[in-house]
Structure formats: C-alpha cells, structure tokens
N, C-alpha and C positions, 0 to 999 in steps of 0.2 A: 715638834713633829718632822722636822726637816730630816732627822736621823732615822725616821721610820716612814719610808715613802708609800709603803702599801697601807699602813694604819692611816696615813693622811687622806686616802681616798674614801674612807667611810664617810657616808653622808652627815652632814651637820645635824640633821634632825634625829639621827640615831644617837649621836653624843649628847644632844640636848635631853634626851630621855634618860640618860645616865648621869646627868649633872644636877647637883643640888647646891643652892647657894654658891654658885660660882666654882665648885669643885667637882671634877670627874671622879666618879666612885668606881669605875670599872672599864675594862676593855671588852666590847662585845664579842660573843661567839656567833659569827654572821650567819644569817639565814636570808632566803629570799624575800624581797619585798611584795611580789605578786602573791595574792592569798586565795582563798577559796571562790570557786565558781560553781555554777550549775554545770552538770554533765548530762548529756542526753543520748538515748539509743538512736543513732543515725539510721541504722538499718529499719527500725520501726517507723521512723518518719518516712522513710522512702517507701515502705511497703504500704503505709496508709495514704500516700500521696500528700503528705503535709509538708510545710515549710518550716524552717527554724523560726520560733517565735521571737518577736522583737518587742512585745508589751506584755503586760500582765493579762490582759483579756486573750491575747493569742496563746499565751502559756496556758491559761485555764482551758482553752479549747483543746490544746495538744494533750493535756492531762487526761481530760475526759475522754478523748478518742483512744488513748493508751488504756484506759479503764474498761471501755465498753466495746471496742471495735476488734478485738482478738489479734493484737498486733504479732503474737508469736505464732499464730496459725494452727493452734492446736484444738480449735473448736470449743474451748472452755473459757468461761469468764474467770480467769485466775490471775490476771494482772491488774496492777493499778498504776496511778500517773506519777506519784511522787514517793520517794523513799524517806518517809518522815519517821523519826524516833521520838521517844517520850522526854528526852532531854534537849530536843530542838537544836541538834548539832548542825542540821542542814539549814538553819536560818541565815548563816552568814552568806550563802550563795543565794538561796531563794528570795530573801528580802534585802539583797545588797542594794538595789536601786531605791528601795523604800527608805534605807538607812534606819530601820526600825525593827523591833523585836529581836534585838541583839543585846547580849550582855557586855556592851561597851558604851563608851561615852563620846558624843560627837558635837561639833560646834552648832550652837542653837541659833546662829544668826543674829544674836544680840550681844556678842562679845563674850559669852560664857559657853559652858557645855552642859549636855544633859543626857540622861540615860537613854539607851536605845528603846526602851519600852515606853518612854515619855515623848518620842518624837512625834510630829504631826501626824504621819501616816500610820502610826501603830495600830489604832482601833480598826482602820480599813484592812490592814494586813490580817488582823484577827477575823475580820468578817470574811475575808477570802478563805482562811483555813476552815472556818466553821462550815461555810457553804461547800467546800470540797469534800469534808468529812461526811456530811450529809448525803452527798451524791456519790459517795463510795470511790473517791479519787486517791484515798490513803488506805493503807492496811488497817482493818477494823481493830487490830491488836497494837497499833503503833505504839501506844503509851508504854508497853512493857519491852519494847525494843531498845537495844543499845545501838551506837553508831557502827559497830563492827557488823551488826545483823543487818542493817540497812545497806551496808556495802555488799554484803552476800546476796541480799535480795536483788540489788541491781545487777550483780555479777551472774546471777542464776537465772535472770529473765523474769522476775516477779514485778519489778518496778522499772519504769521507763525513764525516769530522771532522778538525779541524786544531786544534793545541794551543798555538800561539804567537801569538795575535791579541790586540791592543788595540783600544780604539774608534777609534784613529787610522787603523787598517788599512782602515776603511770608506771608501773613495775612489771617486769617479764613474768613473774610467777603469777601474779594476780591474772593477767590477761591469758596465760597459758591455760589456766583453770576455766576461765570464761570461754575461750575457744574450744576447749574440750567438751563443753556442754552444748555449744552452738558455734559451728564453724563460721556462720555468717555474722557473728557479733561485731557491731561497729559502733563506735561512740564519738561524740564531738562535744567540745565545750560550748556553752550558749553564751554568745556575747551578752554583756550587760543590757538588761531590758530598759526600756523607757517607762518610768514610773508615771502615774496619773498627773503628778505635779511637774513633769518633764525632766526630772533628774535622771541621769544614766550613769551608773558606775558601780563597781564592786568596793567592798572595803580592803584596804591593803593590810599587809602584815607589817609589824613594826621593825623588821629587819635584822632581829637578833633573837636568839634562844639562850637565855642566861648570860652570864658575863664572867670574866676572870677578874680576881681581886688579889691584892698582895697585902700582907700585914704592914701596918704602918712602921714597925720597928725595922723592916727591911730598907726603909729609907735611908738608914744609916750606911748601908753599902751600896753606893750608887752604881757599882760595877755589876752586882747581881741584878738590880733593877733593869738596867740597860740590856742585860743578856736576856733576861725573861721577856722583855718587850720585843727584842730582836727575834726571839723564836716565834712569837704570835705574828709579827710582821712578815716573816719568812713564809709562813704557812698560808697567808692569804694573798701573797704575790704568785705571779704565773710559774716561775721556776720552782718555787718550794712546793706549790699546790700541785703541780704536775708530778713531782717526786712522791708527795704523800698519797697521791691517787694511785700511782702505777708502781712505784718502787723501781728495782734494778732490773734492767732488760736482760732476758735469758735466765733470770732467777725468778723474779715475781711476775714478769710478763714477757710475752713474745710478739713479734710482729708476723702476721700472716696476711698476705695479699694487701699490704699497705695498712692493715688495721691492727691495733694492740688488742691482745687478748691476755687476761690474767691466767697465770698457771694455777695448779693446785696449791702450791705454796702461797702464790699472791693472794688466792681466795681465803686461805686459812691463816696465814701468818704474815701477810703483807704489811707495807708501812701504813696502810689505811688504818690499821689497828691502833696506831700511836697518834692519830689525827687528833688535835685539839680543836681547832677552828676551820673555817672554810674559806675558799675563794669567794668573792662576791658572786652571787648567783646570776649569771648571765652568759649567753653564748653557750659554748660547749660544756661549761661548769654546771650546767643543770642536768647533765646526762650521768647515768650509772655506767660502769664499765660493761655490764651485759645488755645494754639497751640495744634493741633492734632499731633498724631505719625507721620502721612504723612507730615505734614508741617515741624516738627522737622528734618526729614530726607532731605527734601528739602533744609531747611536752612543750615544743615550740609554739603551737598553737595556743595551749592552755595558758602559757606565760604571757603571750601577746593579749589574749582576750581578757585576762584578769586586770590588765592596765589600760584597757580602753575606757573611753568616756571620761569621767571625773572621779578617779579612785580617791578614796579618802581614808584617814587614818583614825584609830581609836586614840582619843586624846587623853585617856586615863593612864596610858602606860608612863611609868615613872612618877606617878602622883600618889599620895597617901591620904587616905581618909580613916581616921581611928575608929569611927562607927562602922565603916565597912570592913575594916580589919576584924572588927569583933562580931558584927551580925551579917556580914555580906552573904555567906553561904545560906544562912537562913532566909534572908530576903530574896535572893536569887531563886531558891527553891519555892518560896511563896509565889512569885510571879509564874514560874513554870506550872505549878499545880493549878493555879487559878485560871491560866489561859488554856490549859488542858480541859478544864471543866467547860469552859466556853466552847471550845472546839467539839467536845462530846455532846454539846447541848444541854449540859446540866445547869448551865448559867447562860442568860441571853447576852448577845454581843452587846447591848447597851449597858450591861454591867461592867464593861471595861473601865469606864470612868470610875466606878466604885473601886475596882480592884487597884487602880493606881492610888486612890486616896488611902484605901487601906495599907498599902505598901508604904506610902509617906508616913502614915501614923505610927507604923511599926519601927520606924527608924529611917526610912528612905528620904524624908525631907531633909534630915540632918545630914546624911550622905551627900545629897545634892549640894548642900552648902559648903561642906568641908572639901569636896572635890573641886568645887569652883574657887574656893580660896586658894587652894593649892596651884590650880591652873593659872589663876591671875598672878600669883607670885613668880611662877616659872616664866610666864609670859612677859612680865615687867623686869625681869632680870633679878 
C-alpha cells in the first residue's frame, strides 16, 4: 500500500468487508459512512411551539401534533406525522436507536449477530407503529406508497417527518421545488433519539457502493495492475478528486467572486462524467458544485448528526448465507407483509412473536445460523 497513499487511508473496516479467507477481492468505490437520519419540518415545530424531540415519547407527541394541529395553517386536517411507505424504507432513520425493524444484522451482545427484526426492541417498535396508524399519524394509504412518494409528501407539505434521508439528499433542485410550494419551508435533521433502553445512535453506511475488480489473468502483467490501481488512488486523493470534480479552469469551470462555478460545458461534458470513484466523504467533499450556502450548512449538520451517539454498522455486509441467497427476498417480503398487517390492525401486536417463529420456520432460522457461521469465520480470521 506504500505505493498508493490514498488507497491506504481507506478504513480497515471497509477492507475487512471485502476480504475473504485472507484475500482482498476488490477495491471499494467510496461512499460516505454517515447514513440515514430522520429529517423534520423545522418551520412546523416553530409554528406549533414544539421542541426538537429527543426520545421516542417526544417524537410521538410531535407526530401527533403534526397530524392534528394544522401545522400548515390551511384550516384542514390534511397533514400527518411521518412519511411512512409500504416497504419501510424510512425505518433506518425512525428506528435507528431501537436497532430494530431493519433488514440488517447487528451484534446481539453474545458474540454473534442477529436480524434487525429479531432485536430486543423490535416488538415495541411494531407497537409504536400500530398505535400511530390507529391514531392517524401516518397516511392511511401508506402501504401502496413508494419511497419516492414519501419524499414528495414531505416536500409538498403532507408529512412533517421523513426517515430515510442522508446528507446526500439535500439537493438544490429538490429544495427549489419545496420553496416554490412554500417559501417558509425549513427542515432540520433529528439527532439520534434516546431509546427506552438508553441506546442512542443511527446505523452507519458501510462506506462503499460496489467495488472494482480485475481478472486474475491480469496479474501476469504487473505494470497494468499498478497503473489501474494508480488511477483509483489518484481519484480519491485531493488533487485528483479536485480535477475530476471541476475539470480545467475557463473551460469546465470559472471563478467568480472567489467561488468556482461550472460552465455549460462543465455541466454536460466535464471531467465528472469520467469519475470512477470518490474522495472520502468529509469536509467540502460532501458538497455538490451547485450547492448554496444554505444547502452546505444542511449537509454539514446532517453529516454530523448521523454520527452522534453510538453509530453502528450492519454486520452482514461481506458475509454470505446460501439460504438467504435463495430465499432472502421471499423472507424479507414475508416480514414486511406481516408487520404491515399488525400496523393496520389485521393482526394483534402480540402476534409479532408468532410472525418471527413463522419466519424462522420458513428458512429464517437457517439464515441466522449461516450468517453467524460466516461472521465468526471473518471475526476469527
């Protein structure tokens, strides 16, 4: 790694996810480690005289106020507390501190890992949702909504909180539309709540999105291997990343009042079109070229909030379960369908234990066994 100073700065935990039986199988395509948080309508909080929630009881109170107290001031009961969708994409933020009801695998406190729907707080999280639906805090048709629709509901003023936002979601075009609907539109990321068991933290992202591989036959030409690695090394370093972001001055960008601005050519034909990987997401590297000062401030705060408390990682990344590979989609859908039934009141909350046993009987128990075997193998080298 001494020949690739920028690749050498990639955190060891990322390399570990790409390592199997002592061999690194790819070079990660970097992404930020901070992941999804909840985001709230700050202007609605201010209008109703409410404070930023810090616990799940306080969150519920805010959600109820957003649904019942006319936060948009139009005299109609047409708002709801949280933008929930039928696939539960917002659970990463909503139940971050619960470490539950998420399609990830987390440390179980006994040296192994367990599925997010099997975590100790999962049943309480389902009860939270069932109560909220009964009291009208979610859209009555949430089960047919997709994640893009919940984002639009938040943007257009139907929902006061959304749970699947990262710092990357703060884009100029998205906010321009929101401001065109309501010039007073203001949002803020919610710091991780304190769960009933005292835990506080959001789930982290694993820090890469896909990875680069080379055919083993290329190993016969060491020069080519080194050249390809040097290209990746260059693109995640300060100088190389700066060039890939902006291109050539007076061609792809120009400087006005001390600020760089992409030209039309830079926007359509710039060096960014040839970007393979990214600089580590930190500082100015989380900004887009067209971000306003307000957007930069929002991104900074979102980035910071996502890493407060005790952020944790999905331990299944890089592990393999033959049963999950075969039945995972079916098993995940089963959990989604049955939890939706509980939320809608078609099954009692106390049936949650039965749902988990049904999931285990369908193949989930074998998945747990296989993931834990793979986890122990990685942990023990």
